[in-house]
N, C-alpha and C positions, 0 to 999 in steps of 0.2 A: 624739348624736341629733341626726337630722336630722328637720323638721318640715316639711311640706308642708301645703297647703291653708289655711293658717292668714294672717289680715290681720296688719296691724300693730298693731293695736287690741288682738285675742284674743293674741296674744303679751304686750300690755302686763298685761293681766287677769292672764292665768297667772303674770306674772311677780311680782306685786302678791303673787297668792294664795299662791304658794311662798315670798315673804317675810314674807307673815303668819303662815303654820304655823310656819314655823323661829322666830322673834320671840315667837309665844307660847310656845316652850319655855323662852326665856329669860327670869329675874325679876328683879326689884331696880329700886329708880327711877332714873332718868332726869335726871339734872341735870347742870349744869356751873354752878362757880362761879370766876369768872376773882378775883382778890383784886392788886390793888394790884402788877401785873405791872410790871416796869421791863427792859432790854436795852440794854446797850453794847457794843457789839463793837470798841471800842477800848481798853475798860477806862478811859477817859481821860475818864470823865462825859460824852460825846456819847451821849445817848440814842438808838436805833433808837425805841423805844417805852417811854411813862415814865406812871405811874402809870394803868393800864390795868385797869378793874374793870366788872363786868357779871356778870348771872347770867342761864341758859336754862333753860326747861324743857322737858320730853319733847314729843316730837313740834314744836318752836318751829325755824320756819328764821330763824335771825340773819346780818343781814347786815353787813361791815365795808367802809364805801364810800369810795371813795378816789383819788386819781391814785397813780401808780406813784412808790414811793420814799414814801410816806407810814407805810409799817408795816405794811402788811396780812400781808405775806407773812411777815413775824417774828413776827408775833402768831399763825399758823398753824403755824409752825414750831416754838415753842414749845407750844403746846395738843398738837400731835401726838408731842410728845419728840425731835426732831429737833433741836431746839435746846434747850441745860440751862436752866432756870430760874438765872438771878442775884439778883434780889430778887421775892417776893410769891409767890405759888400760886396754881395752879390744880387744882382738886379735881372729880372724878367719881364724882357720888355719894358725897360726903362723903368719899374718898380722895384723898389728892394726887399730881398725877404722879409726884412724887419718892418713893414710897411703891407705884407700881403694880407689879405684877408683867408678866413676858413675855404671860401672857393677856390683857393690855389690849391688844396689837396685833391680837387676835382681834376686838374690837371695834369699831375702827375703820376707815374707807373712805378713800381720799385722792384726789382728782383733781387733778393739778398745770396752773398755765396751760399750761407748756411741754412737750406730750407728751412722756412717756420711755418707750419699746418696744424691746422685744430686736426689732432688725431682721432677723436672719437668722432669726427662728422666725415662725411664718404667726399673725394674728390668733388663733385658736384655741387653737396652742402656748403663746402667751403667756397666755392665759388660763387654761390648762391649767397652765402654770406657777405663777402665784401662785395658783389655786386650794388647789394642793399645798404651799403656805406655812402653812396655815391649820389649826388644830386643831379646827373648828368644819365645821357642815354647811355648803357651799358651792351656788349655783349652777347649772345648767346652761349651760356657756362656749356652746354652740350656741344656747340659745334667746335670751340676752343681748345676742350679735352680730345675732341675726334681728332684737330691738324696736330698735336700730338702725340697720336697714336695711345691715348688715354680712355677713348670711349668704353671698352671691355672692361675697364675699370672702373668707369665713373662712380657705380653704386659700392665701390670698396672702400672701408674704412682707410683713412689716408694714415694711419699708425700700421696699415698693412702695408704699405708702400714701398718699393725699393729705393734708396737715397736716388737714384737715377730719374725716377717716379714722380719723387717728392721732388724734385729738382724742376723736371717739366712743367708740374702745376704749379710750381710757384713762377714758375715763369711767365704760363700764359694768366696766372692770376694779376700778373703786370699790365697785360694788356684788355683787363675786363671793361675799364670805364675810358678806353678810345685815349690815352694821354698825348699831350704835346710834348710834354717832356719827360722820356724812359731813362731809369738808372739800372743799369744792369752789372751787377756787381760776380764775377766769374758765372756767365751763363751758363754755359757747357760745362763745368766743373762738374765729372763723376758720370757723364752721358758716352755712351759707346758712339763710336764713329758716325752712324745715319743716324744717329737722333740727335747728334751734336750738329750735322749738317743741317737736318730739318729745320730746327732753331736758330741757325745762322740766317737760312733764307725767309724766315719769318723776320729777323732783324732787320734784312735789308728791304723787306716789303713795308716793314715800317718807315722807314727810311722814305721809299715812296711816296709814302700818301703823306710827307711830309712832317715827322715826328723828328722831334732832336733827339741826340741818343747819348748818353754818357756811359762809357763801357772802362768797369778799374779790370783788370789782369793782370796775371804775369805770363799771360801764354801770347807769346811776340807773334809767332804764327797766324793766330785768329785776329791780332788786332790789324797785321798787314795783312789781313783778307779784307778785311770789314770798314777800317777806319780811314777818313778822311783824315784825318790830324791826329797825330798823338802828342804826349806829353809824357817826355821821361822824367819821373819822381824818383828821388831817394833822398833819404834822410829830411823828409819833409820840405824841400824843396824841386821847383822843375828846372832842371838841366839842360833840356833841351826839348823844343817844343817846333813840329812841322810835320809835313805830310810826310809818309813813310818813304815815300820815292827821292823824295828833298832830302831826307836827313840820309839815306844810304847813298846820294851822289854827294854830298856835303862830306861825310867821314867815312865812307866806303871805299874799296879797292877791289878791282876784280881780281881774281883768284884762279890758278889752275889745278886740279886734282890727277894726282897722278898716280896710277896704279901700275905696280911693279912687282918683278919678280927676284926674290934673291934670297938664297939657300935653300932652293924650292919650295918658298914659301911667298905667299902672297899680303905683299904690305902697299899701304898709299902715302904720299905725302903733299903738301898743299905748297905752292910757292905763290906770291903776288905778279899778276899777269905782267909787272912794268918791270919786271926782275929777268930780262930775256938771255943774257948772257948766263944767268943760275939754272933757267929753264935750258938751253942749252947744252950746257954740262951737263946736267944729270942726266938729258935723254941720251947723251954720247956714252955715259959711266954704267948704264943701267938696261936691261930687259924690259921694257914697258908693255904693258899688255892693255890697256888702253887711257885716254885723258879726255877731259874735258873742262871747261869754262866753267866758274860758276861768278855770283857776286855776294858781298857779305849779306847776312842775314840779319835783320833787325835786331835781333839778340846779340850781334856779332856788336852793332853797332851801340847797343845797351852799355856791354860793357866796356866798349871801347870811349863813352863819354863817361860813366859814371864810375868807373871803376870797381862797379859792383857785380854778383854773379845773381843770377835769377833762381834763389834759394827761398 
């Protein structure tokens, strides 16, 4: 179905309504309970993830935050059934993933960090192919493509898509089956600012219609904007878990940034706001151009808690 005369915002609203209508037909509490999960690729006691425990409620966006190799993708693969659980458990609505039937996969949508598309199929054909794999109602592929600006390229081979276009195609593919649970691995990676904001808007719409979303990323600004709860993961272990604001309040300190002139050059310095004497002394001794207060970022808190840089 080709739609003309519709703005992207109109299409996003229509998609959200379709998702809500289909979602209303599905019953059952939507909750994820992860209990003491371990995974060792080598089977020699070298754990990629160790004693991971957390709970999620319906309509929550949960962020796994950490650098490459921290264990984020391992947890995503365990929670989607790609990796078999070695120790611990993951339960969906009280049912262990070890006991889930094939129809469980009708309820999940996955968007991988590195887009995997069928290069010889068009963008439209890619979505049609994946929609045929599900035994539940699916959304109109053309509407999904249009919602992320790919309508004009719907009949182009996916192999001819740019990295950003493939990323958007992979993202909307995760929506095709109206999933209860969404697993998004670096969903805005490789996107320009406008398309990144578009994807973020769709993610928030998914939350509004009741989807439970697991976001894995090293982009702390993205997590701060989208996530209700975040877990700092480093070397396979969760070092802290709470809402972004709660983590800032617990570990962060407000600070003042001062721009000043020295030797005819503009420089800046940052001083904790509670060090009033130091701030006063600095203001007395320097030619201040401007100053403003700010709070620690989520990235600052991550580094403080884990001692690791996001590289």
